[in-house]
C-alpha positions as CSV (number, residue, x, y, z in Angstrom):
1,M,-29.2,6.5,0.1
2,F,-26.6,8.8,0.3
3,Y,-23.9,6.1,-0.4
4,T,-26.0,5.1,-3.4
5,S,-26.2,8.6,-4.7
6,L,-22.3,9.1,-3.9
7,I,-21.5,5.8,-5.9
8,L,-23.4,7.2,-8.8
9,I,-21.1,10.0,-9.2
10,F,-18.3,7.5,-9.8
11,N,-17.6,5.5,-13.1
12,K,-17.2,2.0,-11.3
13,K,-15.0,0.9,-14.1
14,Q,-12.7,3.6,-13.9
15,I,-12.5,3.3,-10.1
16,L,-11.8,-0.4,-10.2
17,V,-10.0,-0.9,-13.3
18,F,-8.2,2.0,-15.2
19,V,-7.3,4.1,-12.3
20,P,-5.6,1.5,-10.0
21,R,-3.8,0.4,-13.1
22,L,-2.6,3.9,-13.9
23,V,-1.8,4.7,-10.4
24,S,0.3,1.5,-9.8
25,I,2.2,2.5,-12.8
26,L,2.7,6.0,-11.6
27,F,3.8,4.7,-8.1
28,V,6.4,2.6,-9.6
29,F,7.6,5.4,-11.8
30,F,7.5,7.9,-8.7
31,Q,9.5,5.6,-6.4
32,L,12.1,4.8,-9.1
33,L,12.7,8.6,-9.8
34,G,12.9,9.0,-6.0
35,M,15.5,6.2,-5.8
36,L,17.4,7.9,-8.6
37,V,17.6,11.2,-7.2
38,Y,18.3,10.2,-3.7
39,P,21.6,11.5,-2.5
40,G,22.8,8.6,-0.5
41,G,23.5,7.1,2.9
42,T,22.2,4.3,4.7
43,I,21.1,3.5,8.6
44,H,24.9,1.8,9.1
45,D,26.7,3.7,6.5
46,I,26.2,7.4,5.6
47,S,29.1,7.3,3.2
48,T,27.2,5.4,0.6
49,N,26.2,7.2,-2.7
50,G,22.7,6.9,-4.1
51,Y,19.8,4.5,-3.1
52,S,20.5,1.0,-2.0
53,F,17.7,-1.3,-2.8
54,T,18.6,-3.6,-0.1
55,S,19.7,-1.1,2.5
56,N,17.5,1.8,2.1
57,F,13.7,1.8,3.3
58,F,11.2,3.4,1.1
59,S,11.0,5.9,3.7
60,D,14.5,6.9,3.6
61,M,13.3,8.8,0.3
62,G,10.7,10.5,2.2
63,A,13.1,12.3,4.6
64,Y,13.8,15.8,4.4
65,A,17.6,15.2,4.5
66,A,19.1,12.0,3.3
67,R,21.1,9.9,5.6
68,N,24.2,11.4,4.4
69,G,23.1,14.6,5.5
70,E,22.4,16.3,2.1
71,P,19.0,17.9,1.2
72,N,16.5,15.4,-0.2
73,Y,13.8,17.6,-1.6
74,L,13.2,15.8,-5.0
75,S,13.2,12.3,-3.6
76,M,10.8,13.5,-0.8
77,I,8.3,15.2,-3.3
78,F,8.3,12.1,-5.5
79,F,7.8,9.8,-2.5
80,S,4.9,12.0,-0.9
81,L,3.1,12.3,-4.3
82,S,3.3,8.7,-4.9
83,L,1.9,7.7,-1.5
84,T,-0.9,10.5,-1.8
85,L,-1.9,9.2,-5.3
86,V,-2.2,5.6,-3.8
87,G,-3.9,6.6,-0.6
88,V,-6.6,8.5,-2.6
89,T,-7.1,5.6,-5.2
90,F,-7.4,2.9,-2.4
91,A,-10.0,5.1,-0.6
92,L,-12.1,5.4,-3.8
93,Y,-11.6,1.8,-5.0
94,Y,-12.7,0.4,-1.4
95,L,-15.6,3.0,-1.2
96,V,-17.0,1.4,-4.5
97,L,-16.4,-2.4,-3.3
98,P,-19.1,-2.9,-1.0
99,K,-21.7,-2.0,-3.9
100,I,-20.1,-4.8,-5.9
101,M,-19.3,-7.5,-3.6
102,G,-22.4,-7.0,-1.1
103,S,-24.5,-9.5,-2.4
104,D,-26.1,-10.7,0.7
105,N,-26.1,-9.3,4.4
106,L,-23.0,-11.2,5.4
107,N,-20.9,-10.2,2.4
108,Y,-22.3,-6.6,2.7
109,I,-21.1,-6.3,6.6
110,L,-17.8,-8.0,5.6
111,S,-17.2,-5.5,2.6
112,W,-18.0,-2.5,4.9
113,I,-15.7,-3.8,7.5
114,G,-12.8,-4.3,5.0
115,T,-13.5,-0.9,3.6
116,F,-13.4,0.9,6.7
117,F,-10.1,-0.4,7.5
118,A,-9.1,0.3,4.1
119,F,-9.9,3.8,4.5
120,C,-7.6,3.7,7.8
121,G,-5.0,2.2,5.7
122,S,-5.5,4.9,3.0
123,I,-5.2,7.6,5.6
124,C,-2.0,5.8,6.9
125,L,-0.5,5.8,3.4
126,I,-1.2,9.6,3.0
127,G,0.2,10.4,6.6
128,T,3.2,8.1,5.9
129,G,4.2,10.4,2.8
130,L,3.6,13.7,4.6
131,T,5.7,12.9,7.6
132,P,9.5,12.9,6.9
133,T,10.9,10.2,9.2
134,D,13.9,12.6,10.2
135,L,11.4,15.2,11.4
136,V,8.5,13.5,12.9
137,F,9.7,10.0,13.3
138,D,7.1,8.5,15.9
139,A,4.4,10.0,13.7
140,H,6.1,8.4,10.4
141,V,6.4,5.0,12.1
142,F,2.8,5.1,13.4
143,F,1.2,5.8,9.9
144,A,3.8,3.2,8.2
145,N,3.2,0.3,10.3
146,N,-0.6,0.7,10.5
147,I,-1.0,0.7,6.9
148,F,-0.2,-3.1,7.2
149,H,-2.2,-3.3,10.4
150,S,-5.2,-2.1,8.7
151,F,-5.0,-3.8,5.2
152,L,-4.5,-7.1,7.1
153,I,-8.1,-6.7,8.1
154,T,-9.1,-5.6,4.8
155,A,-7.8,-8.5,3.0
156,F,-9.3,-10.9,5.6
157,C,-12.7,-9.4,5.0
158,Y,-12.6,-9.4,1.3
159,S,-11.1,-12.9,0.9
160,I,-14.2,-14.1,2.6
161,A,-16.5,-11.8,0.6
162,I,-14.9,-12.7,-2.8
163,F,-15.1,-16.5,-2.0
164,R,-18.8,-16.0,-1.1
165,S,-19.5,-13.8,-4.0
166,E,-20.5,-14.8,-7.6
167,V,-19.0,-11.7,-9.0
168,L,-15.3,-12.6,-9.4
169,D,-13.9,-16.0,-10.3
170,K,-12.3,-18.0,-7.3
171,L,-9.1,-17.3,-8.7
172,Y,-9.2,-13.7,-7.5
173,A,-10.4,-14.8,-4.0
174,M,-7.2,-17.1,-3.8
175,G,-5.2,-13.8,-4.9
176,Y,-6.7,-12.1,-1.8
177,V,-5.9,-14.9,0.4
178,L,-2.3,-15.0,-0.6
179,F,-2.5,-11.0,-0.1
180,F,-3.7,-11.7,3.4
181,I,-1.0,-14.4,4.1
182,S,1.8,-12.0,2.9
183,I,0.6,-9.0,4.9
184,F,0.2,-11.3,8.1
185,I,3.7,-12.5,7.6
186,Y,5.1,-9.0,7.1
187,V,3.2,-7.7,10.3
188,G,5.1,-10.6,12.0
189,V,8.3,-9.4,10.8
190,L,7.5,-5.8,12.1
191,Q,6.5,-7.1,15.5
192,F,9.2,-9.9,16.0
193,G,11.8,-9.4,13.3
194,P,15.3,-8.3,14.1
195,S,15.9,-4.7,14.7
196,V,17.4,-2.8,11.9
197,H,20.1,-1.4,14.6
198,A,21.1,-4.9,15.2
199,G,23.6,-5.1,12.2
200,Q,23.8,-4.9,8.4
201,S,22.4,-8.2,8.0
202,A,19.0,-7.3,10.1
203,L,18.7,-4.1,7.9
204,V,18.9,-5.9,4.8
205,F,16.4,-8.5,6.2
206,Q,13.8,-5.8,7.1
207,V,14.5,-3.7,3.9
208,V,13.9,-6.7,1.5
209,A,11.0,-7.6,3.4
210,Q,9.3,-4.3,2.9
211,K,10.1,-4.3,-0.7
212,F,8.4,-7.6,-1.2
213,I,5.3,-6.6,0.6
214,V,5.0,-3.5,-1.6
215,I,5.5,-5.4,-4.8
216,I,2.9,-7.7,-3.5
217,F,0.5,-5.0,-2.9
218,C,1.0,-3.6,-6.3
219,L,0.6,-7.0,-7.9
220,T,-2.7,-7.8,-5.9
221,V,-4.3,-4.5,-7.0
222,V,-3.4,-5.1,-10.6
223,H,-4.4,-8.5,-10.5
224,Q,-7.9,-7.9,-9.3
225,T,-8.5,-5.1,-12.0
226,F,-8.4,-8.1,-14.6
227,G,-11.3,-9.7,-12.8
228,F,-13.4,-6.5,-12.6
229,N,-12.7,-5.8,-16.3
230,K,-14.3,-9.1,-17.4
231,R,-17.6,-8.6,-19.3
232,G,-20.5,-8.7,-17.2
233,V,-18.8,-8.2,-14.0
234,L,-19.5,-4.3,-13.7
Protein backbone atom coordinates (compact mmCIF):
# COMPACT_ATOMS: atom_id res chain seq x y z
CA MET A 1 0.00 0.00 0.00
CA PHE A 2 2.86 2.38 0.79
CA TYR A 3 4.41 1.71 -2.62
CA THR A 4 1.10 2.35 -4.41
CA SER A 5 0.61 5.60 -2.49
CA LEU A 6 4.17 6.66 -3.31
CA ILE A 7 3.77 5.92 -7.03
CA LEU A 8 0.61 8.05 -7.15
CA ILE A 9 2.75 11.06 -6.23
CA PHE A 10 4.68 10.77 -9.48
CA ASN A 11 3.51 11.37 -13.01
CA LYS A 12 4.62 8.14 -14.71
CA LYS A 13 5.03 9.74 -18.13
CA GLN A 14 7.27 12.43 -16.73
CA ILE A 15 9.41 9.94 -14.79
CA LEU A 16 9.69 7.39 -17.62
CA VAL A 17 9.80 9.68 -20.66
CA PHE A 18 10.41 13.39 -20.20
CA VAL A 19 12.80 13.42 -17.23
CA PRO A 20 15.15 10.71 -18.62
CA ARG A 21 15.33 12.54 -21.95
CA LEU A 22 16.05 15.87 -20.27
CA VAL A 23 18.63 14.42 -17.90
CA SER A 24 20.36 12.54 -20.74
CA ILE A 25 20.78 15.85 -22.56
CA LEU A 26 21.98 17.57 -19.38
CA PHE A 27 24.42 14.74 -18.68
CA VAL A 28 26.01 15.07 -22.12
CA PHE A 29 26.01 18.87 -21.80
CA PHE A 30 27.74 18.89 -18.39
CA GLN A 31 30.24 16.24 -19.49
CA LEU A 32 31.16 18.32 -22.53
CA LEU A 33 31.51 21.42 -20.36
CA GLY A 34 33.72 19.45 -17.98
CA MET A 35 35.90 18.33 -20.88
CA LEU A 36 36.20 21.89 -22.16
CA VAL A 37 37.43 23.31 -18.84
CA TYR A 38 39.61 20.36 -17.77
CA PRO A 39 43.15 21.79 -17.42
CA GLY A 40 45.08 18.82 -18.77
CA GLY A 41 47.27 15.84 -18.05
CA THR A 42 46.79 12.08 -18.38
CA ILE A 43 48.03 9.09 -16.41
CA HIS A 44 51.08 8.73 -18.67
CA ASP A 45 51.66 12.35 -19.71
CA ILE A 46 51.05 15.23 -17.32
CA SER A 47 52.15 17.77 -19.95
CA THR A 48 49.09 17.45 -22.22
CA ASN A 49 46.71 20.39 -22.53
CA GLY A 50 42.98 19.97 -22.03
CA TYR A 51 40.93 16.80 -22.02
CA SER A 52 41.83 13.87 -24.28
CA PHE A 53 38.83 11.80 -25.36
CA THR A 54 41.01 8.71 -25.73
CA SER A 55 43.43 9.17 -22.81
CA ASN A 56 41.36 10.72 -20.01
CA PHE A 57 38.70 8.83 -18.07
CA PHE A 58 35.45 10.54 -17.14
CA SER A 59 36.68 10.35 -13.56
CA ASP A 60 39.62 12.64 -14.38
CA MET A 61 37.07 15.43 -14.62
CA GLY A 62 35.85 14.63 -11.11
CA ALA A 63 39.28 14.97 -9.51
CA TYR A 64 40.06 17.84 -7.14
CA ALA A 65 43.21 18.56 -9.13
CA ALA A 66 43.88 17.74 -12.77
CA ARG A 67 46.58 15.26 -13.75
CA ASN A 68 48.91 18.20 -14.50
CA GLY A 69 48.52 19.47 -10.93
CA GLU A 70 46.31 22.47 -11.70
CA PRO A 71 43.06 23.12 -9.79
CA ASN A 72 40.10 21.36 -11.39
CA TYR A 73 37.16 22.95 -9.59
CA LEU A 74 34.86 23.71 -12.54
CA SER A 75 35.25 20.34 -14.21
CA MET A 76 34.76 18.61 -10.84
CA ILE A 77 31.50 20.51 -10.25
CA PHE A 78 30.12 19.65 -13.70
CA PHE A 79 31.09 15.99 -13.26
CA SER A 80 29.53 15.71 -9.79
CA LEU A 81 26.35 17.50 -10.82
CA SER A 82 25.83 15.33 -13.90
CA LEU A 83 26.24 12.04 -12.03
CA THR A 84 24.01 13.18 -9.17
CA LEU A 85 21.26 14.10 -11.65
CA VAL A 86 21.58 10.73 -13.38
CA GLY A 87 21.62 8.83 -10.08
CA VAL A 88 18.45 10.49 -8.80
CA THR A 89 16.72 10.07 -12.17
CA PHE A 90 17.55 6.35 -12.37
CA ALA A 91 16.32 5.80 -8.81
CA LEU A 92 12.93 7.35 -9.66
CA TYR A 93 12.79 5.65 -13.07
CA TYR A 94 13.29 2.17 -11.66
CA LEU A 95 11.01 2.85 -8.71
CA VAL A 96 8.12 3.27 -11.16
CA LEU A 97 8.99 0.34 -13.46
CA PRO A 98 7.69 -2.54 -11.29
CA LYS A 99 4.25 -0.94 -11.42
CA ILE A 100 4.41 -1.01 -15.22
CA MET A 101 6.22 -4.30 -15.83
CA GLY A 102 4.91 -6.41 -12.95
CA SER A 103 2.11 -7.96 -14.99
CA ASP A 104 2.34 -11.31 -13.15
CA ASN A 105 4.12 -12.70 -10.10
CA LEU A 106 7.33 -13.64 -11.91
CA ASN A 107 7.58 -10.31 -13.68
CA TYR A 108 6.85 -8.48 -10.44
CA ILE A 109 9.67 -10.34 -8.68
CA LEU A 110 12.08 -9.82 -11.59
CA SER A 111 11.19 -6.13 -11.72
CA TRP A 112 11.83 -5.61 -8.02
CA ILE A 113 15.14 -7.46 -8.14
CA GLY A 114 16.13 -5.29 -11.09
CA THR A 115 14.95 -2.17 -9.28
CA PHE A 116 16.84 -3.07 -6.08
CA PHE A 117 20.12 -3.32 -7.99
CA ALA A 118 19.24 -0.17 -9.94
CA PHE A 119 18.96 1.62 -6.59
CA CYS A 120 22.40 0.27 -5.70
CA GLY A 121 23.71 1.46 -9.07
CA SER A 122 22.11 4.87 -8.56
CA ILE A 123 23.81 5.24 -5.19
CA CYS A 124 27.08 4.27 -6.85
CA LEU A 125 26.55 6.88 -9.57
CA ILE A 126 26.12 9.60 -6.95
CA GLY A 127 29.01 8.18 -4.93
CA THR A 128 31.26 8.24 -7.98
CA GLY A 129 30.46 11.89 -8.55
CA LEU A 130 31.15 12.83 -4.93
CA THR A 131 34.45 10.96 -4.42
CA PRO A 132 37.33 12.69 -6.24
CA THR A 133 39.70 10.04 -7.49
CA ASP A 134 42.80 11.91 -6.30
CA LEU A 135 41.49 12.29 -2.74
CA VAL A 136 39.57 9.06 -2.04
CA PHE A 137 40.74 6.67 -4.74
CA ASP A 138 39.56 3.39 -3.20
CA ALA A 139 36.05 4.70 -2.50
CA HIS A 140 35.84 6.17 -6.00
CA VAL A 141 36.87 2.89 -7.66
CA PHE A 142 34.40 0.96 -5.48
CA PHE A 143 31.50 3.18 -6.52
CA ALA A 144 32.54 3.43 -10.19
CA ASN A 145 32.97 -0.32 -10.71
CA ASN A 146 29.79 -1.23 -8.86
CA ILE A 147 27.70 0.99 -11.14
CA PHE A 148 28.24 -1.65 -13.81
CA HIS A 149 28.03 -4.68 -11.52
CA SER A 150 24.65 -3.43 -10.27
CA PHE A 151 23.18 -2.50 -13.62
CA LEU A 152 24.36 -5.81 -15.08
CA ILE A 153 21.82 -7.57 -12.83
CA THR A 154 19.22 -4.87 -13.51
CA ALA A 155 19.59 -5.29 -17.27
CA PHE A 156 19.34 -9.08 -16.99
CA CYS A 157 16.13 -8.97 -14.92
CA TYR A 158 14.41 -6.35 -17.04
CA SER A 159 15.39 -8.05 -20.30
CA ILE A 160 13.34 -11.05 -19.17
CA ALA A 161 10.53 -8.93 -17.72
CA ILE A 162 10.10 -6.90 -20.90
CA PHE A 163 10.15 -10.04 -23.08
CA ARG A 164 7.43 -11.60 -20.92
CA SER A 165 5.33 -8.44 -20.71
CA GLU A 166 2.89 -7.15 -23.31
CA VAL A 167 3.55 -3.54 -22.26
CA LEU A 168 6.41 -2.84 -24.66
CA ASP A 169 7.17 -4.17 -28.13
CA LYS A 170 9.81 -6.89 -28.29
CA LEU A 171 12.08 -4.36 -29.99
CA TYR A 172 12.61 -2.74 -26.60
CA ALA A 173 13.34 -6.09 -24.99
CA MET A 174 16.05 -6.60 -27.61
CA GLY A 175 17.42 -3.19 -26.69
CA TYR A 176 17.71 -4.31 -23.07
CA VAL A 177 19.36 -7.57 -24.09
CA LEU A 178 21.99 -5.61 -26.01
CA PHE A 179 22.36 -3.37 -22.97
CA PHE A 180 22.96 -6.44 -20.79
CA ILE A 181 25.50 -7.91 -23.23
CA SER A 182 27.35 -4.60 -23.44
CA ILE A 183 27.60 -4.28 -19.66
CA PHE A 184 28.64 -7.94 -19.37
CA ILE A 185 31.49 -7.34 -21.83
CA TYR A 186 32.53 -4.16 -20.04
CA VAL A 187 32.56 -5.88 -16.64
CA GLY A 188 34.87 -8.42 -18.28
CA VAL A 189 37.09 -5.56 -19.43
CA LEU A 190 37.17 -4.18 -15.87
CA GLN A 191 38.08 -7.57 -14.41
CA PHE A 192 40.40 -8.99 -17.05
CA GLY A 193 41.41 -6.10 -19.31
CA PRO A 194 44.92 -4.64 -19.40
CA SER A 195 46.01 -2.34 -16.57
CA VAL A 196 46.07 1.33 -17.51
CA HIS A 197 49.61 1.44 -16.12
CA ALA A 198 50.81 -1.14 -18.65
CA GLY A 199 51.28 1.53 -21.31
CA GLN A 200 49.56 4.09 -23.51
CA SER A 201 47.76 1.51 -25.67
CA ALA A 202 46.28 -0.14 -22.56
CA LEU A 203 45.13 3.25 -21.29
CA VAL A 204 43.47 4.08 -24.61
CA PHE A 205 41.75 0.69 -24.64
CA GLN A 206 40.27 1.18 -21.16
CA VAL A 207 39.29 4.81 -21.77
CA VAL A 208 37.58 4.10 -25.10
CA ALA A 209 35.77 1.08 -23.60
CA GLN A 210 34.46 3.32 -20.82
CA LYS A 211 33.28 5.90 -23.34
CA PHE A 212 31.44 3.24 -25.33
CA ILE A 213 29.58 1.82 -22.33
CA VAL A 214 28.51 5.28 -21.16
CA ILE A 215 27.20 6.09 -24.66
CA ILE A 216 25.31 2.77 -24.67
CA PHE A 217 23.83 3.63 -21.25
CA CYS A 218 22.51 6.94 -22.59
CA LEU A 219 21.17 5.45 -25.82
CA THR A 220 19.42 2.62 -23.96
CA VAL A 221 17.60 5.01 -21.63
CA VAL A 222 16.52 7.28 -24.47
CA HIS A 223 15.48 4.29 -26.60
CA GLN A 224 13.19 2.99 -23.84
CA THR A 225 11.46 6.37 -23.51
CA PHE A 226 10.07 5.99 -27.04
CA GLY A 227 8.45 2.72 -26.04
CA PHE A 228 6.85 4.25 -22.95
CA ASN A 229 5.73 7.28 -24.94
CA LYS A 230 3.53 5.22 -27.26
CA ARG A 231 -0.19 5.69 -26.89
CA GLY A 232 -1.81 3.35 -24.38
CA VAL A 233 1.43 2.19 -22.71
CA LEU A 234 1.19 4.44 -19.65
